[in-house]
C-alpha positions as CSV (number, residue, x, y, z in Angstrom):
1,M,0.0,-0.2,-0.3
2,K,3.1,2.5,0.3
3,H,3.9,2.9,-3.4
4,P,0.4,4.0,-4.6
5,L,0.3,6.5,-1.3
6,I,3.8,7.8,-2.7
7,F,2.7,8.3,-6.0
8,T,-0.6,9.7,-4.9
9,V,1.7,12.1,-3.2
10,F,3.9,13.0,-6.3
11,F,1.1,13.1,-8.7
12,L,-0.2,15.4,-6.5
13,F,2.4,17.5,-6.3
14,F,2.8,17.5,-10.1
15,S,-0.9,18.0,-11.2
16,I,-1.2,21.3,-8.9
17,H,2.7,22.7,-9.3
18,V,3.0,21.8,-13.0
19,I,-0.3,21.9,-14.2
20,G,-1.8,24.6,-12.4
21,N,-5.4,25.7,-13.9
22,D,-8.2,24.1,-11.7
23,K,-10.0,22.1,-14.8
24,E,-7.0,20.3,-15.6
25,I,-6.3,19.0,-12.6
26,I,-9.8,18.1,-12.1
27,D,-9.7,16.2,-15.5
28,S,-5.7,14.7,-14.9
29,L,-7.2,13.1,-11.5
30,H,-10.2,11.8,-13.2
31,I,-8.1,10.0,-15.3
32,A,-5.9,8.6,-12.1
33,L,-9.1,7.8,-10.2
34,N,-10.2,5.3,-12.8
35,N,-6.7,3.1,-11.8
36,S,-6.9,3.9,-8.1
37,K,-7.5,1.6,-5.1
38,G,-7.9,1.4,-1.4
39,N,-6.1,4.5,0.4
40,E,-4.9,6.1,-2.7
41,R,-8.6,5.8,-4.2
42,V,-9.7,7.9,-1.4
43,N,-7.1,10.6,-1.1
44,L,-7.9,11.4,-5.5
45,L,-12.1,10.9,-4.3
46,N,-11.2,13.9,-1.6
47,T,-8.7,16.1,-3.4
48,L,-11.4,15.9,-6.2
49,S,-14.1,16.9,-3.9
50,T,-12.1,19.6,-2.9
51,L,-11.2,21.1,-6.5
52,H,-15.2,20.9,-7.2
53,R,-16.4,23.1,-4.2
54,A,-15.4,25.9,-7.1
55,Y,-17.5,24.1,-10.3
56,D,-19.9,21.8,-9.3
57,T,-21.8,21.4,-5.7
58,D,-23.7,18.2,-7.1
59,Q,-20.2,16.7,-7.7
60,V,-18.8,17.2,-3.8
61,G,-21.9,15.5,-2.7
62,H,-21.6,12.3,-5.3
63,L,-17.7,12.2,-4.7
64,S,-17.4,12.4,-1.0
65,K,-20.3,9.9,-0.6
66,V,-18.4,7.3,-2.7
67,A,-15.2,8.4,-0.3
68,I,-16.7,7.7,2.9
69,D,-17.8,4.3,1.7
70,V,-14.3,3.0,0.2
71,A,-12.1,4.6,3.1
72,H,-14.8,3.1,5.8
73,E,-14.1,-0.5,4.0
74,E,-10.2,0.5,3.9
75,G,-10.4,1.4,7.9
76,F,-9.0,4.6,6.8
77,T,-10.0,6.9,9.3
78,E,-8.4,10.3,8.5
79,G,-9.5,9.7,4.5
80,E,-12.5,9.3,6.3
81,A,-13.4,12.0,8.1
82,I,-11.7,14.6,5.1
83,A,-14.9,13.2,2.8
84,Y,-17.2,14.0,5.8
85,E,-15.9,17.2,6.2
86,N,-16.9,18.0,2.1
87,L,-19.9,16.3,2.9
88,A,-20.8,18.6,5.2
89,W,-20.2,21.8,3.5
90,Y,-22.3,19.8,0.6
91,F,-24.8,19.9,2.9
92,S,-24.6,23.3,3.7
93,K,-24.6,24.5,0.7
94,K,-27.7,22.5,-0.4
95,N,-28.9,24.2,3.5
96,I,-29.9,20.5,4.4
97,G,-28.8,22.1,8.1
98,D,-29.1,18.7,10.3
99,S,-27.1,16.3,7.8
100,A,-24.3,18.9,7.6
101,V,-24.1,19.4,11.8
102,F,-24.3,15.7,11.7
103,S,-21.2,15.1,9.5
104,Y,-18.9,18.2,10.5
105,L,-19.3,15.6,13.9
106,K,-18.4,12.8,12.0
107,A,-15.6,14.7,11.0
108,L,-14.8,15.9,14.9
109,N,-15.0,12.7,15.9
110,Y,-11.7,11.7,14.6
111,Y,-9.9,14.9,14.3
112,E,-10.5,15.7,18.1
113,G,-8.0,12.3,18.8
114,T,-5.3,13.8,17.3
115,N,-2.7,16.6,17.4
116,K,-3.7,18.3,14.2
117,L,-4.7,21.6,15.5
118,D,-5.4,23.8,12.5
119,E,-7.5,21.2,11.4
120,T,-9.4,20.5,14.2
121,A,-9.9,24.1,14.5
122,S,-11.4,24.7,11.4
123,I,-13.9,22.3,11.9
124,Y,-14.9,23.6,15.4
125,N,-15.7,26.8,13.4
126,S,-17.8,25.4,10.2
127,L,-19.9,23.1,12.9
128,G,-20.1,26.7,14.8
129,I,-21.5,27.9,11.4
130,A,-23.8,24.7,10.5
131,L,-25.7,24.9,14.1
132,M,-26.2,28.6,13.8
133,N,-27.7,28.0,10.4
134,T,-30.0,25.7,12.2
135,G,-30.8,28.2,14.7
136,R,-29.0,26.3,17.4
137,Y,-26.9,29.5,19.1
138,S,-25.6,28.6,21.9
139,E,-24.5,25.5,20.8
140,S,-23.1,27.4,17.9
141,L,-21.0,29.6,20.2
142,D,-19.6,26.9,22.1
143,Y,-18.1,25.0,19.2
144,L,-17.0,28.9,17.9
145,V,-15.4,29.2,21.1
146,K,-13.5,26.0,21.1
147,G,-12.0,27.0,17.8
148,L,-11.2,30.3,19.2
149,M,-9.1,29.0,21.4
150,L,-7.1,27.1,19.2
151,R,-6.8,29.2,17.1
152,Q,-5.3,31.7,19.7
153,E,-2.8,28.9,20.5
154,L,-1.4,28.5,16.8
155,G,-1.2,32.3,16.2
156,D,-2.8,32.9,13.2
157,N,-4.4,36.0,13.4
158,S,-6.7,35.5,10.0
159,K,-8.3,32.5,11.7
160,I,-8.5,34.2,14.8
161,G,-10.1,37.3,13.0
162,D,-12.3,34.5,11.2
163,S,-13.6,33.1,14.4
164,Y,-14.6,36.1,16.3
165,C,-16.6,36.9,13.2
166,N,-18.8,34.4,13.0
167,M,-19.0,35.0,16.7
168,G,-20.2,38.6,15.6
169,I,-22.7,37.1,13.3
170,V,-23.8,34.9,15.5
171,M,-24.8,37.8,18.6
172,E,-26.3,39.7,15.3
173,F,-29.2,36.8,14.7
174,L,-29.6,36.9,18.7
175,H,-30.5,41.0,18.4
176,E,-27.4,41.2,20.5
177,P,-26.0,44.6,18.7
178,E,-23.6,45.8,21.2
179,Q,-22.1,42.4,21.6
180,A,-21.4,41.5,18.4
181,L,-20.0,44.6,17.6
182,E,-17.6,43.4,20.4
183,Y,-16.6,40.7,18.5
184,Y,-16.3,42.2,14.9
185,V,-14.0,44.5,16.7
186,K,-11.9,42.1,18.1
187,S,-12.1,40.4,14.7
188,H,-10.8,43.7,13.1
189,E,-7.6,44.0,15.0
190,N,-7.1,40.3,14.1
191,M,-7.3,40.6,10.8
192,I,-5.3,43.7,9.7
193,L,-2.6,41.7,11.5
194,G,-3.0,38.8,9.0
195,D,-3.3,38.6,4.9
196,N,-7.2,37.5,4.2
197,E,-8.5,41.0,2.8
198,S,-11.4,38.9,1.4
199,I,-12.8,38.3,5.2
200,L,-11.3,41.7,6.4
201,S,-13.8,43.6,4.1
202,S,-16.8,41.3,5.3
203,V,-15.9,42.0,9.0
204,L,-15.7,45.9,8.2
205,M,-18.9,45.6,6.2
206,N,-20.1,44.4,9.7
207,I,-19.0,46.4,12.0
208,G,-20.6,49.0,9.4
209,V,-24.1,47.4,9.6
210,V,-24.2,47.1,13.9
211,N,-23.5,50.8,13.9
212,F,-26.5,51.2,11.4
213,T,-28.3,49.2,13.9
214,L,-27.1,51.3,16.6
215,G,-28.1,55.0,14.6
216,N,-24.1,55.6,15.0
217,Y,-24.8,56.6,10.2
218,R,-21.4,58.2,10.4
219,Q,-19.3,55.0,11.5
220,S,-21.6,53.2,9.3
221,N,-20.3,54.6,6.2
222,K,-17.0,55.0,7.0
223,Y,-16.9,51.7,7.5
224,Y,-18.9,50.6,4.3
225,S,-16.6,52.7,2.1
226,E,-13.3,50.9,3.5
227,A,-14.6,47.6,2.5
228,L,-16.1,49.2,-0.6
229,V,-12.7,49.6,-1.6
230,I,-11.4,46.1,-0.9
231,Q,-14.3,45.1,-2.9
232,L,-13.8,46.7,-5.7
233,Q,-9.8,45.3,-5.8
234,N,-10.9,41.8,-5.1
235,D,-13.8,42.2,-7.8
236,D,-15.8,40.5,-4.9
237,Q,-19.1,40.6,-6.5
238,F,-20.9,38.6,-3.9
239,G,-19.6,41.1,-1.4
240,L,-20.8,44.1,-3.9
241,M,-23.9,43.1,-3.9
242,K,-24.3,43.3,0.1
243,I,-22.3,46.4,0.4
244,Y,-24.5,48.5,-2.3
245,R,-27.6,47.0,-0.8
246,N,-26.4,48.4,2.7
247,L,-25.3,51.2,1.7
248,G,-29.1,52.2,0.2
249,N,-30.3,51.4,3.8
250,L,-27.9,53.8,4.8
251,S,-29.1,56.3,2.3
252,M,-32.8,55.6,2.5
253,E,-32.2,56.4,6.4
254,I,-30.7,59.8,6.2
255,K,-33.2,60.8,3.7
256,D,-30.7,60.7,0.8
257,L,-33.4,59.2,-1.5
258,S,-31.7,59.6,-4.8
259,A,-28.5,58.1,-3.6
260,A,-30.7,55.4,-2.4
261,I,-31.9,54.1,-5.9
262,V,-28.6,54.5,-7.6
263,Y,-27.1,51.7,-4.4
264,Y,-30.4,49.4,-4.5
265,N,-30.6,49.0,-8.4
266,M,-26.3,48.6,-8.7
267,S,-27.1,45.9,-6.1
268,L,-30.4,44.6,-7.8
269,D,-28.2,44.0,-11.5
270,I,-25.6,41.8,-9.4
271,A,-27.7,39.6,-7.9
272,T,-29.5,39.3,-10.9
273,K,-26.3,38.3,-12.8
274,L,-25.5,36.1,-9.2
275,G,-28.9,34.7,-9.6
276,D,-29.5,34.9,-5.7
277,K,-33.2,35.1,-5.3
278,N,-33.9,35.6,-1.9
279,S,-31.4,39.2,-2.3
280,I,-33.3,39.9,-5.3
281,S,-36.4,39.5,-3.7
282,G,-35.4,41.1,-0.8
283,T,-34.3,44.8,-2.6
284,Y,-37.7,44.3,-5.0
285,I,-39.2,45.6,-1.5
286,K,-36.6,48.1,-0.6
287,L,-37.1,50.5,-4.0
288,G,-41.1,49.3,-3.7
289,D,-40.8,50.6,0.0
290,L,-38.8,53.2,-1.5
291,Y,-40.5,54.6,-4.5
292,G,-44.1,53.5,-2.9
293,N,-43.7,55.2,0.8
294,K,-41.1,57.2,1.0
295,M,-41.7,59.1,-2.7
296,V,-45.7,58.2,-3.2
297,M,-44.7,57.1,-6.2
298,Y,-47.7,54.4,-5.8
299,E,-48.1,52.7,-9.1
300,K,-44.3,52.1,-9.2
301,G,-43.4,51.2,-5.7
302,I,-46.5,48.7,-5.9
303,E,-44.9,47.1,-9.3
304,Y,-41.7,46.4,-7.3
305,L,-43.5,45.2,-4.3
306,E,-45.6,42.7,-6.0
307,K,-42.2,40.9,-8.3
308,G,-40.9,40.8,-4.7
309,L,-43.6,39.2,-2.9
310,V,-44.3,36.9,-5.9
311,L,-40.3,35.8,-5.6
312,A,-40.2,35.3,-1.7
313,K,-43.5,32.9,-2.2
314,S,-41.7,30.8,-4.8
315,I,-38.2,30.4,-2.8
316,G,-40.4,30.0,0.8
317,N,-38.7,33.5,2.2
318,K,-41.1,34.2,4.8
319,W,-39.0,37.5,6.5
320,C,-39.1,39.3,2.7
321,E,-43.2,38.4,1.9
322,N,-44.0,39.2,5.7
323,E,-42.2,42.8,4.5
324,A,-43.9,43.2,0.6
325,Y,-47.2,42.8,3.0
326,K,-46.7,45.4,4.9
327,S,-45.2,47.6,2.9
328,M,-47.8,47.4,-0.2
329,A,-50.6,47.3,2.8
330,E,-49.2,51.1,3.9
331,S,-49.0,52.2,-0.2
332,Y,-52.9,50.9,-0.6
333,S,-54.2,52.8,2.4
334,A,-52.0,56.1,2.0
335,N,-53.1,56.0,-2.1
336,G,-57.2,55.4,-0.4
337,E,-57.4,51.9,-1.2
338,F,-58.5,51.0,2.3
339,E,-60.2,47.6,0.8
340,K,-56.8,46.3,-0.5
341,A,-55.0,47.6,2.3
342,Y,-57.1,45.7,4.8
343,I,-56.8,42.4,3.1
344,L,-52.8,42.7,3.3
345,E,-52.7,44.0,6.8
346,K,-54.4,40.6,7.8
347,C,-51.7,38.4,5.5
348,Y,-49.6,40.7,7.4
349,A,-50.6,40.2,10.5
350,N,-51.0,36.0,10.1
351,L,-47.5,35.5,8.8
352,N,-46.1,38.5,11.4
353,D,-47.6,36.3,14.2
354,S,-46.2,32.5,12.8
355,L,-42.7,34.6,12.9
356,V,-43.3,35.8,16.5
357,R,-43.8,32.5,17.5
358,T,-40.4,31.8,15.5
359,N,-39.2,34.7,17.4
360,A,-40.2,33.3,20.8
361,K,-37.8,30.1,20.1
362,L,-35.2,33.0,19.4
363,Q,-35.6,34.2,22.9
364,I,-35.0,31.0,24.3
365,E,-31.9,30.2,22.3
366,K,-30.9,33.8,22.7
367,S,-30.9,33.6,26.8
368,K,-28.9,29.9,26.3
369,A,-26.5,32.2,24.3
370,V,-25.9,34.9,27.1
371,L,-25.4,32.4,29.7
372,Q,-22.8,30.8,27.8
373,I,-21.1,34.2,27.6
374,Q,-21.5,34.9,30.9
375,K,-19.9,31.4,31.7
376,D,-17.1,31.8,29.0
377,R,-16.4,35.1,30.8
378,L,-16.5,33.8,34.4
379,K,-13.9,31.0,32.8
380,T,-12.0,33.5,31.9
381,N,-11.8,35.9,34.6
382,S,-11.3,32.8,36.9
383,K,-8.1,32.1,35.0
384,K,-6.8,35.8,35.3
385,I,-7.6,35.6,39.1
386,A,-5.7,32.1,39.4
387,E,-2.5,33.7,37.3
388,A,-3.1,37.0,38.9
389,D,-2.6,34.5,42.5
390,V,0.4,33.0,41.4
391,T,2.3,36.0,39.8
392,K,1.4,37.0,43.3
393,K,2.7,34.0,45.1
394,T,6.3,33.7,43.0
395,S,6.4,37.4,43.6
396,Y,6.1,36.6,47.6
397,N,8.5,33.4,47.4
398,R,11.2,35.3,45.6
399,M,11.5,38.0,48.2
400,C,11.4,36.1,50.9
401,I,14.6,34.3,49.0
402,V,15.9,37.6,48.9
403,V,15.3,38.7,52.7
404,G,16.7,35.2,53.3
405,V,20.0,35.7,51.0
406,S,20.0,39.2,52.6
407,A,20.3,38.0,56.3
408,F,22.5,35.4,55.7
409,L,25.1,37.6,53.6
410,V,24.5,40.4,57.3
411,L,25.3,37.4,59.2
412,V,28.4,36.3,57.2
413,F,29.6,40.0,57.4
414,L,28.9,40.3,60.7
415,G,31.1,37.3,61.9
416,L,34.0,38.0,60.0
417,Y,33.7,41.6,61.2
418,L,33.8,40.2,64.8
419,K,36.5,37.7,64.0
420,G,38.5,40.7,62.9
421,R,38.2,42.6,66.3
422,R,39.2,39.3,68.2
423,H,42.5,39.3,66.0
424,L,43.2,42.9,67.0
């Protein structure tokens, strides 16, 4: 089995450093896969799964499942863990949250028994995100903190910043903007010491969002502008889509409605190119509210709101659907069409009740998460107190040694002095 593994390592190195292009590497690896067996086959399947993340999500799912079967049959536990991590990524992309959590836990079962701290920290972080996406916020924070502690031990500033950023996102979900801002600031402090500009721009944008929530509009604009510069340099289309929408929200809040229209349309153009239906729906509704309720252009506003509502229903986005009902009811009421406004108010009230019930569950999770934060702070404070006690004790011991040595030297010199006096 050693020779095939040596060949696999050599082949992967040759493919990555000599062939270069991802598509060419993928084609070469598929050819090699046809004649592979055992652990070599698992390694090739896992490498292909990772490379396919950028091109074909379904292939990642298929290849990782095959890799799990082969690795399990061969007793190749590390290969099986890597395959489960790829499978978890696939489930996350498909929004199958519980399966993603299960797969990350399977991978973690292997890594926690190794000294691969960086990989273990990465799994903790990914698992925390998967739990967050399923609404299990207290558990999410628990794993994110575990990942953070390992990353602090390893001293990788970019990854430490990434952990703090994800913890901030959890706190935003829990409607705790001050705590979220605290984590984002720590994330930023670490990110500027690292070299990951794409995550740095996300952190800057998140700081801008929280400042917007807290009503600090000047600070919000400052951080949005810094994030925008990085995203334009990197041609980060997804990031640009979000920053333009956020700048639209900010412009609308400060009553610069013409700027809001420009930013929302820029965001909508990118969302349409990316095929991001949630963002398209949300931006239609923002534009509809802007035209119908802020600029008193009812027909144009209703046109956008109806587009947003139809799309929200088709993808099951209840929050966007709810906002559309609310804005449409306001527009019809202001335009004197009270019957239509009444029907939409009822739709809004019924859906809002269901979302409020969901929000009640969120409050339970919030309480758990806040308790977790308090425990972490208590643990940190206890550690600091213990360290202070050790320092104090050490200082006291050193003082005792110094005093003891000084007293001994005084006695020695006194003895020598008295001896000298006798000889005189």
